[in-house]
C-alpha positions in Angstrom: 92.8 54.8 136.8 93.8 57.7 134.5 92.6 61.2 135.4 92.3 63.8 132.6 92.8 67.4 133.2 89.7 69.2 132.0 91.6 72.1 130.5 93.3 69.6 128.1 89.9 68.2 127.0 88.2 71.3 125.9 91.0 72.4 123.4 91.0 68.8 122.1 87.3 68.9 121.5 87.6 72.2 119.7 90.2 70.9 117.4 88.8 70.1 114.0 90.6 67.5 111.9 88.8 69.1 108.7 90.0 72.6 109.5 93.5 71.3 110.2 93.6 69.6 106.7 92.2 72.6 105.1 94.9 74.8 106.8 97.7 72.3 105.8 96.4 72.2 102.2 96.0 76.0 101.7 98.4 77.7 104.3 102.1 78.0 104.4 103.6 76.7 107.8 106.5 79.2 108.0 104.8 82.4 107.3 101.1 81.7 108.0 100.2 83.2 104.7 98.3 81.3 102.0 100.4 78.9 100.0 100.3 78.7 96.2 97.3 76.5 96.1 95.5 78.7 98.5 96.4 81.8 96.5 95.2 80.3 93.3 91.9 79.2 94.9 91.2 82.7 96.3 92.3 84.4 93.0 89.7 82.2 91.0 87.0 82.9 93.5 87.8 86.7 93.2 87.8 86.7 89.4 84.7 84.5 89.1 82.9 85.6 92.3 80.1 88.2 92.9 82.4 91.0 94.0 82.8 93.4 91.3 86.1 95.4 91.2 87.6 97.8 88.7 91.3 97.1 89.3 93.3 94.5 90.9 97.1 94.3 91.5 99.7 91.7 92.3 102.9 92.7 94.1 105.2 89.9 93.2 108.3 89.4 95.4 111.2 87.0 94.5 114.1 86.4 96.7 117.1 85.4 94.5 120.1 83.3 95.6 118.4 81.9 98.7 120.1 78.5 98.2 123.4 80.3 98.4 122.4 82.1 101.5 121.2 78.8 103.1 124.4 77.0 102.4 126.6 79.9 103.7 124.6 80.9 106.7 122.0 78.2 107.3 118.2 77.9 106.8 117.5 80.1 109.8 118.9 83.1 108.0 116.6 82.6 105.0 113.6 82.0 107.2 114.4 85.3 109.0 114.3 87.1 105.7 111.0 85.5 104.7 109.5 86.3 108.2 110.6 89.9 107.9 109.0 90.3 104.5 105.8 88.7 105.8 105.6 90.9 108.8 106.1 94.0 106.6 103.5 92.8 104.2 100.9 92.3 106.9 101.6 95.7 108.4 101.7 97.6 105.1 98.5 95.8 103.6 96.5 95.8 106.8 94.2 98.5 105.8 93.3 97.1 102.4 89.8 95.9 102.3 90.4 93.0 100.0 93.8 91.3 99.9 95.4 87.9 99.5 98.8 87.5 100.9 100.6 84.4 99.9 104.0 82.7 99.9 103.5 81.4 96.3 106.7 79.3 96.0 109.7 78.4 98.0 111.3 81.9 97.7 108.6 84.0 96.2 105.6 85.9 97.5 102.3 87.1 95.9 100.4 90.0 97.4 97.0 90.6 95.7 95.2 93.9 96.3 91.8 94.9 94.9 89.9 98.2 94.6 92.9 100.6 94.8 94.4 103.0 92.2 97.6 102.4 90.4 99.2 105.1 92.5 97.8 103.7 95.8 99.2 100.1 95.0 102.5 101.5 93.8 102.7 103.6 97.0 102.0 100.5 99.2 104.5 98.4 97.3 107.2 101.1 97.6 106.4 101.2 101.4 106.7 97.4 101.7 110.0 97.5 99.9 111.3 100.4 102.2 110.3 98.6 105.4 111.7 95.3 104.3 115.0 96.5 103.3 115.3 98.9 106.3 114.7 96.0 108.5 117.2 93.8 106.9 119.8 96.6 106.4 122.2 95.4 109.2 121.5 91.6 108.5 124.8 90.5 107.1 123.5 87.5 105.1 121.4 89.9 103.1 124.5 90.7 100.9 124.0 87.3 99.3 120.5 87.7 98.1 118.4 90.0 96.0 114.9 91.0 96.8 113.1 91.9 93.6 109.6 93.2 93.6 107.3 93.8 90.6 103.8 95.3 90.5 101.3 94.2 87.9 97.7 95.2 87.4 94.6 93.2 86.2 90.9 93.4 85.8 88.1 91.1 86.7 87.7 90.1 83.0 91.3 88.7 83.0 92.0 85.0 83.3 94.1 83.5 86.1 96.9 82.8 83.5 96.9 86.4 82.5 97.3 87.6 86.2 100.3 85.2 86.7 101.9 86.1 83.4 101.8 89.9 84.2 103.1 89.2 87.7 105.9 87.1 86.3 106.7 89.9 83.8 106.8 92.5 86.6 109.1 90.6 88.8 111.5 89.6 86.0 111.6 93.2 84.9 112.7 94.2 88.4 115.3 91.5 88.4 116.7 92.8 85.1 116.8 96.4 86.5 118.8 95.9 89.6 119.9 93.4 92.2 117.0 94.6 94.5 115.0 95.9 91.7 111.5 97.5 91.8 109.2 97.8 88.8 105.4 98.8 88.7 104.0 98.0 85.2 101.4 100.4 83.8 97.8 99.2 83.8 97.3 98.1 80.3 93.7 99.3 80.3 94.5 102.9 81.6 96.0 105.1 78.9 96.6 107.9 81.5 99.3 105.9 83.4 
């Protein structure tokens, strides 16, 4: 005769295979953020959904030379950098009413913010960069990688592909600027910026 501990049964009954599959499909295991598929789904819902917004922004972050770092120092070092960035993003963007935080590819992140001004977004992105770099300042493996950050703006009338193109341009502009570059592109609809 097998006796089951009641405390093990309740969590098992609360486990939903459907919820687990959805989490696996749309969330990143390492960071707990949305994955690329989850980010794209939420972005499309935002662009086509009922919430009206005047300005959106993507803070795109790319970590260059992670493969080099992983070979030299092991995967745990690379994961540490990504976890530091994730923690900083959660803290910096915690008060933003509408945000989507995602690990969009292996070594890149997309943080989408809505209903903030150009200056507010740029200030938050600057703070994200400051916190991340300060936290990793004494982490020796950081000398092998570059953390490039670009800020791009969009409007509700834009297509998903336009949002991605602007984010790619912003992060590539940052990469061209400096090893740990930072660029905030102007809002193309705002002539005062």
